[in-house]
C-alpha positions as CSV (number, residue, x, y, z in Angstrom):
1,M,10.6,-18.7,-18.4
2,Y,10.8,-20.6,-21.4
3,N,11.1,-20.9,-25.2
4,Q,8.2,-21.5,-27.9
5,G,9.4,-21.4,-31.6
6,E,10.7,-18.1,-32.9
7,Q,9.1,-16.6,-28.9
8,E,10.3,-16.3,-25.5
9,V,8.2,-16.5,-23.0
10,V,7.8,-15.4,-19.3
11,I,4.9,-17.2,-17.2
12,A,3.8,-16.5,-13.7
13,L,2.2,-19.5,-11.6
14,A,0.5,-19.9,-9.1
15,A,2.8,-21.4,-6.1
16,D,-0.3,-24.0,-4.6
17,T,-1.7,-25.4,-7.9
18,G,0.4,-24.4,-10.9
19,K,-2.3,-22.5,-12.8
20,T,-1.1,-19.8,-15.1
21,I,-1.4,-16.5,-13.8
22,W,0.0,-14.4,-16.5
23,E,2.3,-14.9,-19.4
24,Y,4.2,-12.6,-21.6
25,K,5.4,-13.6,-25.2
26,Y,8.1,-11.8,-27.0
27,D,9.5,-12.5,-30.2
28,A,13.4,-14.1,-29.8
29,P,14.0,-15.1,-33.1
30,S,17.5,-17.0,-33.5
31,P,20.7,-15.5,-34.4
32,A,23.0,-16.1,-37.4
33,G,25.4,-18.6,-36.5
34,M,23.9,-19.4,-33.2
35,D,24.6,-22.9,-31.6
36,Y,21.6,-23.9,-29.3
37,E,22.7,-27.3,-30.1
38,Y,22.2,-28.2,-25.7
39,G,19.1,-25.8,-25.6
40,V,17.8,-23.0,-27.3
41,G,17.2,-21.2,-23.3
42,P,16.0,-19.0,-22.4
43,H,19.9,-20.2,-20.0
44,S,19.4,-17.0,-17.3
45,T,17.1,-17.2,-13.7
46,P,14.4,-14.3,-13.2
47,L,15.3,-11.6,-10.9
48,L,12.1,-10.1,-8.2
49,V,12.8,-7.0,-6.6
50,G,9.8,-5.5,-4.4
51,D,7.0,-5.2,-7.7
52,L,9.1,-5.8,-10.9
53,L,10.6,-9.0,-11.7
54,Y,13.4,-9.1,-14.2
55,T,14.0,-11.1,-17.2
56,V,16.7,-11.9,-19.9
57,G,16.5,-14.1,-23.1
58,A,19.0,-16.4,-24.8
59,T,18.9,-13.2,-27.8
60,G,20.0,-10.8,-24.5
61,K,16.5,-9.1,-24.1
62,L,16.3,-7.3,-20.9
63,F,12.4,-7.0,-19.4
64,A,11.4,-5.1,-16.2
65,L,7.7,-6.6,-15.8
66,D,5.3,-6.0,-13.3
67,K,4.9,-9.2,-10.9
68,K,1.2,-9.0,-10.5
69,T,-0.2,-8.8,-14.5
70,G,3.0,-8.9,-16.3
71,K,2.8,-5.6,-17.8
72,V,6.2,-4.1,-19.3
73,A,7.4,-1.2,-17.2
74,W,10.2,-1.2,-19.5
75,T,12.7,-3.0,-21.9
76,H,16.3,-2.7,-23.5
77,D,17.6,-5.2,-26.5
78,L,21.1,-5.5,-24.6
79,W,22.3,-6.6,-28.7
80,K,21.2,-4.2,-31.0
81,E,20.7,-1.1,-28.3
82,Y,24.4,-1.3,-26.7
83,S,25.8,-4.1,-29.4
84,G,26.7,-6.1,-26.2
85,T,28.9,-9.4,-26.9
86,K,27.0,-12.2,-28.6
87,M,28.2,-15.4,-26.6
88,G,27.7,-19.0,-29.0
89,R,25.0,-20.6,-27.1
90,G,23.2,-17.4,-26.3
91,Y,22.8,-14.8,-23.8
92,S,23.2,-16.2,-20.0
93,C,23.7,-13.9,-17.4
94,S,21.2,-14.0,-14.9
95,P,20.7,-10.3,-13.6
96,I,21.6,-9.5,-9.9
97,A,20.3,-6.2,-7.8
98,Y,22.3,-3.9,-6.0
99,K,20.6,-0.9,-4.0
100,N,18.5,0.8,-6.7
101,T,20.2,-1.0,-9.6
102,V,19.9,-4.3,-11.7
103,I,23.7,-5.5,-12.7
104,L,24.5,-7.9,-15.6
105,T,27.3,-8.8,-17.9
106,L,27.2,-6.8,-21.4
107,G,30.4,-7.2,-23.4
108,G,32.2,-4.8,-25.6
109,A,34.7,-1.6,-24.6
110,G,34.3,-0.1,-21.8
111,Q,31.1,-1.8,-21.4
112,T,31.3,-5.6,-19.9
113,L,28.9,-4.7,-17.2
114,I,26.1,-2.8,-17.1
115,A,24.3,-1.4,-14.5
116,F,20.4,0.0,-15.2
117,N,18.1,1.7,-12.5
118,Q,16.0,-0.5,-11.4
119,K,12.8,2.1,-11.7
120,D,13.3,3.2,-15.3
121,G,15.7,1.1,-16.7
122,T,18.2,4.6,-17.3
123,V,21.8,3.5,-17.6
124,A,23.2,3.8,-13.7
125,W,27.1,3.1,-15.4
126,K,28.7,1.0,-18.0
127,N,32.2,-0.3,-17.3
128,Q,35.3,-2.3,-18.0
129,T,37.0,-4.0,-21.1
130,L,37.4,-7.9,-20.6
131,D,36.2,-10.8,-21.7
132,M,33.2,-11.7,-21.6
133,S,31.7,-15.6,-20.3
134,P,28.4,-16.7,-19.4
135,S,28.4,-17.0,-16.0
136,S,26.5,-14.5,-13.5
137,P,28.1,-11.7,-11.5
138,I,27.7,-11.8,-7.2
139,I,27.6,-9.8,-4.6
140,I,30.2,-9.8,-1.5
141,N,31.6,-8.0,1.5
142,V,35.3,-8.5,1.8
143,D,36.1,-6.8,5.0
144,G,33.3,-4.0,5.4
145,Q,33.3,-3.1,1.6
146,D,30.6,-4.6,-1.0
147,Q,32.5,-5.8,-3.9
148,L,31.1,-7.2,-7.1
149,I,32.5,-10.6,-8.2
150,A,32.5,-11.3,-12.3
151,F,34.3,-14.7,-13.4
152,L,34.9,-13.6,-16.8
153,G,36.5,-15.0,-20.3
154,K,40.0,-15.0,-18.5
155,V,40.0,-13.5,-15.2
156,V,37.9,-13.1,-11.9
157,A,37.4,-9.4,-11.1
158,G,36.2,-7.6,-8.3
159,L,34.6,-4.3,-8.9
160,D,32.8,-1.5,-7.1
161,P,29.1,-2.1,-7.6
162,N,28.6,1.3,-7.8
163,N,30.4,2.4,-10.9
164,G,32.0,-0.9,-11.8
165,N,35.6,0.1,-11.3
166,L,38.0,-2.3,-11.0
167,L,39.0,-3.7,-7.4
168,W,41.3,-6.0,-8.5
169,S,41.7,-9.1,-10.6
170,H,43.7,-12.3,-11.2
171,P,43.8,-14.9,-14.1
172,H,41.8,-18.2,-14.9
173,V,42.0,-18.8,-18.4
174,T,39.4,-21.3,-20.1
175,E,39.3,-22.8,-23.7
176,W,36.5,-20.5,-25.2
177,G,35.9,-18.0,-21.7
178,L,33.4,-20.8,-21.0
179,N,33.9,-19.9,-17.7
180,I,30.1,-20.5,-16.2
181,S,29.1,-21.7,-13.2
182,N,29.2,-19.0,-10.0
183,P,31.9,-18.5,-7.5
184,V,31.4,-19.3,-3.9
185,W,32.1,-17.3,-1.2
186,G,33.1,-17.9,2.6
187,N,32.9,-15.7,5.6
188,D,36.8,-16.2,5.9
189,N,36.7,-14.1,2.8
190,L,37.9,-17.3,0.1
191,L,36.5,-17.1,-2.8
192,F,36.5,-20.6,-4.4
193,I,36.0,-20.7,-8.3
194,S,36.0,-23.6,-10.8
195,S,35.2,-24.2,-14.6
196,A,35.6,-27.6,-16.7
197,Y,37.5,-26.7,-20.7
198,S,40.6,-27.7,-18.3
199,G,39.9,-24.5,-16.4
200,G,40.4,-26.3,-13.1
201,S,39.5,-24.8,-9.7
202,R,41.6,-22.2,-7.7
203,V,40.8,-20.5,-4.3
204,L,42.0,-16.7,-3.8
205,R,42.4,-15.1,0.1
206,L,41.0,-11.6,-0.2
207,A,41.7,-9.0,2.2
208,Q,40.9,-5.2,1.9
209,K,41.9,-1.9,3.5
210,D,41.5,1.4,2.9
211,G,40.1,0.7,-0.9
212,K,42.6,-2.0,-1.8
213,T,42.1,-5.3,-2.1
214,T,44.4,-8.1,-2.3
215,A,44.2,-11.1,-3.7
216,E,46.2,-14.3,-2.7
217,E,46.5,-17.8,-4.4
218,L,46.0,-20.6,-2.1
219,W,45.8,-23.4,-4.4
220,F,45.3,-24.1,-8.4
221,H,44.7,-27.7,-9.8
222,R,42.3,-29.4,-12.4
223,R,41.2,-32.1,-10.1
224,M,37.9,-30.1,-10.1
225,R,36.3,-29.1,-12.6
226,L,32.7,-27.5,-12.2
227,H,30.9,-27.3,-15.7
228,H,27.6,-25.2,-14.9
229,G,26.0,-26.7,-11.9
230,T,26.0,-25.2,-8.0
231,A,28.8,-25.6,-5.7
232,I,28.3,-25.7,-2.2
233,R,30.0,-25.0,0.8
234,I,29.8,-26.7,4.1
235,G,32.5,-26.1,6.8
236,D,35.9,-26.6,5.1
237,Y,34.7,-28.4,2.2
238,V,33.1,-27.1,-1.5
239,Y,30.8,-30.3,-2.7
240,G,30.1,-29.9,-6.6
241,S,29.4,-32.1,-10.0
242,S,33.3,-32.4,-11.5
243,G,33.1,-33.1,-14.8
244,D,32.4,-31.5,-18.4
245,F,31.6,-34.0,-21.6
246,G,33.0,-37.2,-19.8
247,P,31.8,-38.6,-16.5
248,A,30.6,-36.1,-13.9
249,F,31.3,-37.2,-10.2
250,L,30.6,-35.6,-6.7
251,A,33.1,-34.5,-5.9
252,A,34.3,-32.8,-2.2
253,V,37.7,-30.4,-2.0
254,N,39.5,-28.8,1.0
255,V,38.9,-25.2,0.2
256,K,41.8,-24.2,2.2
257,T,43.7,-27.0,0.7
258,G,42.2,-28.0,-2.3
259,E,43.0,-31.5,-1.6
260,I,40.3,-34.0,-3.0
261,A,38.2,-35.5,0.0
262,Y,36.6,-37.9,-2.3
263,Q,34.6,-38.2,-5.6
264,D,30.9,-40.1,-5.7
265,R,29.9,-41.1,-9.2
266,S,26.6,-42.3,-8.2
267,F,25.2,-39.0,-9.6
268,P,25.6,-37.8,-13.7
269,K,25.8,-34.0,-13.6
270,S,23.8,-32.7,-10.9
271,N,22.9,-29.2,-8.9
272,L,22.9,-28.8,-5.7
273,L,21.1,-27.5,-2.5
274,L,22.1,-26.9,1.0
275,A,18.4,-27.1,3.2
276,E,19.0,-27.7,6.7
277,G,22.5,-29.5,6.8
278,K,21.5,-31.8,4.1
279,L,22.1,-31.7,-0.1
280,I,19.3,-32.0,-2.0
281,I,20.2,-33.0,-5.3
282,L,18.3,-33.3,-8.6
283,D,20.6,-34.8,-11.4
284,E,20.5,-34.1,-15.2
285,D,18.7,-37.1,-16.0
286,G,15.7,-36.3,-13.5
287,N,16.6,-38.2,-10.9
288,L,16.2,-36.3,-7.3
289,A,18.1,-37.2,-3.7
290,L,18.3,-36.0,-0.6
291,A,22.0,-36.9,0.8
292,T,24.4,-35.8,3.7
293,A,27.9,-34.2,2.9
294,T,30.6,-34.8,5.0
295,P,34.6,-34.7,4.5
296,T,34.7,-38.4,4.2
297,A,31.8,-39.5,2.3
298,L,28.3,-38.7,0.6
299,K,25.5,-40.4,2.1
300,V,22.5,-40.9,0.1
301,I,19.4,-40.6,2.5
302,S,16.8,-41.1,0.0
303,K,16.8,-41.3,-4.3
304,V,13.8,-41.3,-6.7
305,S,13.1,-40.7,-10.0
306,V,10.6,-37.7,-11.0
307,L,11.8,-35.8,-14.4
308,K,12.1,-37.2,-17.6
309,N,13.7,-35.5,-19.7
310,L,17.3,-32.9,-19.5
311,A,17.3,-31.4,-16.1
312,W,19.6,-28.3,-15.9
313,T,18.0,-25.6,-14.1
314,V,18.9,-25.6,-10.0
315,P,15.4,-26.3,-8.2
316,T,13.7,-23.8,-5.7
317,L,12.8,-24.6,-2.3
318,V,10.6,-22.3,-0.6
319,G,9.5,-23.8,2.9
320,T,9.0,-27.5,2.2
321,K,7.7,-27.1,-1.2
322,L,10.7,-28.0,-4.1
323,Y,9.7,-26.8,-7.2
324,L,11.9,-28.0,-10.1
325,R,11.9,-28.4,-14.2
326,D,13.2,-30.6,-16.7
327,R,13.2,-29.0,-20.4
328,H,9.7,-29.7,-20.7
329,T,7.9,-30.0,-17.5
330,I,7.6,-27.9,-14.2
331,M,6.9,-29.5,-11.0
332,A,6.0,-28.4,-7.5
333,L,6.9,-31.8,-4.6
334,D,5.9,-31.9,-1.0
335,L,9.0,-32.5,1.2
336,S,7.4,-32.2,4.6
């Protein structure tokens, strides 16, 4: 997706050549009072399920498009139709799939989250009255129970993805409700969350029995603050780019104790991917690196400058092909 003046565009490219297969453009004028200082968006990641591609832009317009042709299957305006909450820098939640639904944040009384039927766009459910944030929800499984984890403006919450009913919540207050990065879930039932804007990081141990979930806080501090980049867990450590408007360091934190193992100053704000035990790092200056992360050090294997503009989009790896972009360019690299 990209922005073209007063329009947003969804584009399908041939993966091997970059040739345009189809484009779908729609009007997306900037609402009054919207602050696009850090980019006009779109801010969310498209979702592909079966033959349909689900996209939502910075002005809250949701589309289900045929993946082969770009033809509209159904559409909704989250702000105009449902009076969804307008975040200051535009809509940013990435849609996620659960069973036969697509789930997103919406905002407003009784509709913090909303689920649409994938095929026809009818509303499956709306639920909760909680403060909004830019973060996207994730699906986890807690002792056999699927849960929708929403990192919201003042809390992190677990909900039933079938109906949006609240299963548990835990406070996490951040300036302006700007919890942006996605939580990280481990198979040891530890949930790591982190935010900038004085939010800090914490880990909760979740346990579920007979439909009731407990959330025990293991630790909390503000020494690691993920702004909007990805975090990766390897073993007992979470690796991520810590920092908001000052310097950002690639930091390693022990997920069980909260101890900061180290802070590497060789990268500005970055997004991370994990592939075959190694980290693929793309920093906001357009530098791409391959590194091995251990609890004692970040060992950079190789590093090259590949992009020239602000790069905040997480790369995508398919086999040995790496797709990455900045504000103006998209490219494919062969890592073999």
